[in-house]
C-alpha positions in Angstrom: 3.0 7.0 0.7 -0.7 6.8 0.2 -1.8 3.6 1.6 -4.6 3.7 4.1 -5.1 0.1 3.9 -1.2 -1.0 4.2 0.2 -1.2 7.6 4.2 -1.2 8.5 4.9 -3.5 11.5 8.1 -2.8 13.6 10.7 -5.9 13.3 10.1 -6.7 16.9 6.4 -7.0 16.4 5.6 -4.4 19.1 4.2 -1.6 16.8 2.2 -0.9 13.9 2.2 2.3 12.0 -0.1 2.9 9.1 1.8 3.2 6.2 -0.1 6.5 4.9 1.0 8.4 8.2 4.8 7.7 6.8 6.2 10.9 5.1 9.8 9.8 5.1 12.0 6.6 5.5 15.7 6.4 6.1 18.6 4.0 6.9 21.4 5.0 9.0 25.2 3.9 8.9 24.5 0.8 11.1 21.6 -0.1 9.0 18.6 0.7 11.3 15.5 1.5 9.2 13.2 5.0 10.8 10.0 6.3 9.2 9.0 9.7 9.9 5.2 10.1 10.5 3.1 13.3 9.7 2.0 15.7 11.9 3.0 18.6 13.7 5.6 16.6 16.5 7.3 14.6 13.2 7.7 11.8 15.8 10.4 9.0 14.4 9.5 5.0 14.6 12.2 2.9 14.6 11.0 -0.1 11.9 14.4 -2.0 12.0 16.9 -1.8 15.3 20.4 -2.5 14.3 21.0 -3.6 17.7 18.5 -6.6 17.9 20.0 -7.9 14.9 24.1 -7.8 15.5 26.0 -8.9 12.7 23.2 -8.6 10.0 23.2 -5.4 8.4 20.2 -4.5 6.2 20.6 -3.8 2.5 21.8 -0.3 1.8 18.8 -0.1 -0.2 16.2 -1.5 2.3 14.3 1.8 3.4 13.8 2.0 -0.6 12.3 -1.3 -0.7 9.6 -0.6 1.8 8.6 2.3 0.0 8.2 0.0 -3.6 6.4 -2.7 -1.2 4.1 -0.5 0.0 3.3 1.7 -3.4 2.5 -2.1 -5.1 0.2 -3.3 -2.1 -1.6 0.4 -2.4 -3.2 -1.1 -5.4 -4.2 -4.3 -3.8 -7.8 -4.7 -2.8 -7.6 -5.8 0.7 -5.6 -4.7 3.8 -2.0 -5.6 4.4 0.6 -5.8 6.6 4.3 -5.5 5.6 7.3 -6.4 8.1 10.6 -6.9 7.9 12.3 -9.9 8.5 15.7 -11.2 8.8 16.1 -15.4 7.2 19.2 -17.3 6.9 20.4 -17.7 4.2 18.8 -14.6 2.2 19.1 -12.2 4.8 16.7 -9.1 5.3 13.6 -8.8 3.1 10.3 -7.5 3.4 7.1 -9.7 4.2 3.4 -9.1 3.3 0.8 -10.8 5.0 -3.1 -10.1 4.6 -4.9 -8.4 7.6 
């Protein structure tokens, strides 16, 4: 992911990660979405924690959707933030906001 002006916000809003620092994104069996950050320590950041959203699982391809959104935003002129949102009746989606 190469998007220095794109930021990814955690589902609870407590943290923001620069998309360009993300080297891998995964989804576990429970539906949590985790990003691995570049660097020697290889820190993982949980972007969507299943425990906070009991009963509402992320789509099977939700981690790939994030990559797609970040790639599209990397061509945009301004800085943007991407955040996961779970809204009934549509379920999970990635929402983009200008910075």
